[in-house]
C-alpha positions, 0 to 999 in steps of 0.5 A, a space after each residue: 359606388 352607387 348601388 345597381 337600379 334593381 337588385 333581387 334576392 331569391 330565397 330558394 326552397 331548394 337549389 334549382 334542377 331544371 333537368 329534374 323537375 317542373 319547379 326547376 325549370 320554372 325557377 330557371 325561366 325566372 332567373 333568366 328573365 330577371 337577368 334579361 331585365 339587368 337585374 343583380 341577383 343573389 340566389 340563397 337557400 338553406 338547402 344543401 347544394 345539389 350536384 344536379 343543380 345549375 351553375 348559378 356562378 356560370 350565370 353571373 348569379 351570386 349565391 350563398 347557403 343561409 341558415 334559418 333562425 339565424 341573424 346572419 341573414 339580417 347582415 346579408 340582407 342589409 349587404 344586399 339591400 334588395 329592392 325585390 325579394 322572391 320567395 320560392 314557395 310560401 314556406 320560405 316566406 314564412 321562415 324569411 319574410 319577417 326579417 326582410 320587413 324588418 331590415 329591407 321594409 321598402 323591398 318588393 316582396 314576390 311569392 312563386 307558388 310554383 303550384 298551390 301546394 294546398 291544393 295538391 296536398 288536399 287532392 292527395 287526401 281527397 284521392 285516398 278517401 275518395 272525397 271532393 278536395 273541397 271538403 279538406 282544403 278550406 280547413 287545412 291548416 296548409 291552406 290557411 298558412 299559403 293563403 296568409 303568405 300570399 296576403 303578405 306579399 305584395 304580389 303572387 305569381 300563379 302558374 295556372 289559370 286555373 288556380 288563379 280562378 280557384 284563389 279569386 272565386 273561392 277564396 275571394 282574393 283580391 285579383 291585384 295580389 295575384 299574377 298569372 305567370 305560366 311557364 315562359 317559352 320560346 316558340 316553335 318555328 315551322 323549321 324546328 318542327 320540321 327538324 324534330 324526329 318524326 313518326 317513323 324515327 321514334 319508338 315506344 311510349 315514355 313516362 317521365 317525372 320526379 319520383 320525389 313528387 307523389 303525383 308521378 310516382 302514383 301515375 307510374 304505379 297506376 300505368 304498371 297495375 292497370 294501363 300498361 297490361 291493356 296496352 301491351 295485350 294490343 301491342 305485345 311488342 311495345 315498350 314503356 321506358 319510365 324516366 324520373 329523378 330520385 327513384 326510390 327501390 319501391 320504383 326500381 321494383 317495377 322494372 320487368 323487361 318481360 312485360 315492356 315496363 323499363 325503369 330507367 331512372 334520371 334521364 341525362 337529357 329530359 328533352 333527349 329521351 322525349 324526342 326519342 319516344 313516339 307517345 307520352 303517357 301521364 295518367 295523373 290522378 291529383 296534382 296541381 300547378 302545370 305538368 312540366 312533362 306535358 308541356 315538354 312533350 309538346 316542345 318535343 313533338 311527342 304527343 300525349 295521353 293524360 287525365 283532365 287532372 294532368 291537362 289542367 291549366 295547359 290547353 285552354 280552349 286549344 285541342 290537346 295534343 293527343 288525348 284527355 281520358 280519365 278511365 284506364 280502359 280508354 286511356 290504354 285504347 286512345 294511347 294504342 291509337 295514337 301509337 299506330 296511327 301516323 296521321 293522328 299522331 301527326 295532327 296531335 303534334 301540331 296541336 301541341 306546338 299550337 298550345 305552346 306558341 299561343 299560351 307560353 310565348 316567352 316574349 309576350 309574358 316577359 313584356 307584361 311581367 316587366 311592366 307589372 313590376 315597374 308599376 308595382 315598384 312605382 306605386 307600392 305604397 298604394 298597393 300596400 295601403 289597400 291590402 290591410 289584410 296583409 298588414 294585419 297577417 304580417 303583424 301577428 306573423 312577425 311577432 310570433 315568428 320573431 319570438 320563436 327565432 330569437 328564442 332558437 337563436 339564444 338556444 343555439 348560443 347557450 349550446 355552444 357556450 356549454 360546450 366550450 365550458 
């Protein structure tokens, strides 16, 4: 029995939860792309399976929980014999990349960065210290780890053009190793746009985002303490409905019916609650990648007010679907204007649809990506010969990780042996 032409192994950092985070939506889009290209897919992760994760079996995708620092993964690789491996974030490449190289040296290794972790972490620290992020990320260990991972892979998927420019201009990474692949979304037709709830059918402001993600928690706290009181002063009957997966007690503590600040926690369907809202508020002060909530707002015909950081990488030269402002007083004023001016609101909706249709068109990105992968598979030897830094980093990483993994493996064996005696 011959093996399928294209066999893909995806090593997930977590199990994909599209309704919980933009990262989950991104992974689902990638899986759907590979399924459309007739890849046979196996998805594995060391994380515990989540009740909110997508049903991979229903998508005809094999899945398995794997163990770190254990030779059973080598056996799995030999069994699957993937010719493509996608690492979900650089941490999985660090953990399993050397095993892929040892057991499937011909496999094309693709790193899906989701967002640049070193950039997000550095921006969080820079925000707290009130200094430029550049002062932090060049010297940070996480930067060295993530950049090294990019070099060790054949191709790294970068979700934002701003991050592409950073990697090429600041870190001088060869563009050949990077590939711009944003969200891949269905275009919005005129008929679909007309079927969305209109201005009169909507109520309330909305904030949404996974609370395990620190930028989201910070944005909601910022809303509560500085922005929402200014909005309520102008609109005393307005409500802000706050949604987000995995809220902690400190999030629930912000709930205040009297102030119109309503914390709901996880939304059963994020798109449904977004379509019910009149305006989305996202005063994001640090982060990286593309903000899924703002892209989803555009899809749902919901205008938004955000910051320069929130809009980064989304609209390019196109007009935003609302306003991009950074000062709390101006943020509140523009939110009120957007909420109360139906004509302005309708124009913002159209702007959002134009951004989706021109920058995230699924067919265009899928076709280009398929062509890129075919070329990479055909010319991988040429690609690899020109990436000497990657070869050098592979060599050193492999030796250190190999011996550490073997040490841990032997330690676990000895524990079991001692337990039987």
